[in-house]
C-alpha positions in Angstrom: 52.3 57.6 8.0 49.1 56.8 9.8 45.5 57.0 8.6 42.7 58.2 10.8 39.0 58.3 9.8 36.4 60.8 11.1 32.7 61.1 10.3 30.7 64.3 10.6 26.9 63.9 10.7 25.2 66.4 8.3 22.3 67.2 10.6 24.4 67.6 13.8 27.9 68.3 12.7 29.2 70.1 15.9 30.7 67.2 17.8 32.3 65.7 14.7 33.7 69.0 13.6 35.2 69.6 17.1 36.8 66.2 17.2 38.4 66.7 13.8 39.6 70.2 14.5 41.2 69.1 17.8 42.9 66.1 16.2 44.3 68.2 13.3 45.7 70.8 15.7 47.6 68.1 17.6 49.1 66.1 14.8 51.4 66.6 11.8 48.8 66.3 9.0 50.1 65.3 5.6 46.8 64.9 3.6 43.1 65.0 4.1 40.6 63.3 1.8 36.9 63.9 2.2 33.8 62.1 0.8 30.1 62.8 1.2 28.1 59.7 2.0 24.5 60.2 0.9 22.2 58.2 3.1 19.2 60.5 3.2 18.6 61.8 6.7 21.6 59.8 7.9 24.1 61.4 5.4 27.6 62.3 6.7 31.0 63.5 5.6 33.8 61.0 5.9 37.4 62.4 6.4 40.5 60.3 6.0 43.4 62.2 7.7 47.0 61.1 7.0 49.6 62.0 9.6 53.3 61.4 9.9 54.6 58.7 12.2 55.3 60.0 15.6 52.4 62.4 15.3 54.3 65.4 16.7 52.0 68.4 17.1 51.8 70.7 14.1 52.4 74.4 14.5 51.1 77.3 12.4 53.6 78.2 9.7 54.5 81.5 11.4 55.5 79.7 14.6 58.1 77.4 12.9 61.6 78.3 13.7 64.0 77.6 10.8 66.9 75.5 12.0 70.3 76.3 10.4 72.0 72.9 10.6 75.2 74.5 9.2 75.5 76.3 12.6 74.4 73.3 14.7 76.6 70.7 13.1 80.3 70.8 12.6 81.7 71.1 9.1 82.2 67.3 8.6 78.8 66.5 10.2 77.1 69.1 8.0 78.7 67.6 4.9 77.3 64.2 5.8 73.9 65.7 6.7 73.9 67.3 3.2 74.8 64.0 1.6 71.9 62.3 3.4 69.5 65.1 2.3 70.5 64.4 -1.3 70.0 60.7 -0.9 66.6 61.4 0.7 65.7 63.7 -2.2 66.5 61.2 -4.9 64.7 58.3 -3.1 61.6 60.6 -2.6 61.6 61.6 -6.2 61.8 58.0 -7.3 58.8 57.1 -5.0 56.9 60.3 -5.9 56.6 61.4 -2.2 57.8 64.6 -0.4 61.3 64.2 1.1 60.0 64.6 4.7 57.9 61.5 4.2 61.1 59.5 4.3 62.9 61.3 7.2 62.7 64.9 8.5 65.8 67.2 8.6 65.7 66.7 12.4 65.9 62.9 12.0 68.7 63.1 9.5 70.6 65.4 11.9 70.0 62.9 14.7 71.5 60.1 12.5 74.6 62.2 12.2 75.0 63.5 15.7 74.2 60.1 17.3 76.6 58.4 15.0 73.9 55.9 13.8 75.5 52.8 12.2 73.0 50.1 13.1 69.4 49.3 12.5 68.7 49.3 16.3 70.2 52.8 16.6 68.0 54.0 13.7 64.9 52.6 15.4 65.7 54.8 18.5 65.3 58.1 16.6 62.0 59.7 17.5 59.4 59.3 14.8 61.3 56.6 12.8 58.9 53.7 12.8 59.6 50.0 12.1 58.4 50.2 8.5 60.4 53.3 7.6 63.5 51.9 9.2 63.2 48.6 7.4 62.6 50.3 4.1 65.3 52.9 4.2 68.0 51.5 6.4 69.6 49.7 3.4 70.1 53.0 1.7 71.1 55.2 4.7 73.2 52.9 6.9 75.9 52.2 4.4 76.5 55.9 3.9 76.6 56.6 7.6 79.0 53.6 8.2 81.3 54.8 5.5 81.4 58.3 6.7 82.0 57.4 10.3 84.6 54.7 9.4 86.5 57.3 7.4 86.4 59.6 10.4 87.4 56.7 12.7 84.1 56.8 14.6 82.9 53.3 13.9 83.9 50.2 15.7 84.2 47.1 13.5 81.5 45.5 15.8 79.1 48.3 15.1 79.2 47.9 11.4 77.2 44.7 11.5 
């Protein structure tokens, strides 16, 4: 996640409002915190906007197309995808964050379809930053390696 700070002047808010609105329309906003800073004639609103890594544009809820991964992935791949979703859910609950803060469904599907078994391969998935990869690779990579080795899809060299 990334943090972005905006200020909006109380007496002339137009420019600050426009900048904040444009930014929010172009990023995946997770949270917004606002504070009023009272400095007399120089008072302003301060906004801290939290976005997901990768900052993919957000879309209105009505524009989102629901992806049915059961149709996209084969039976074995979907089973692994579901296992990764369960792992993500348990880790997210432990950390008190929403599951998508760890990885999105799209990122989990990419792990499965790209046969990710190494940290470098995990780093190549769009939106997976260095910190997230470092934090969660020890949880996800062993499951991926095990699943792919059982399916005969992992070279011994790739497991390291």
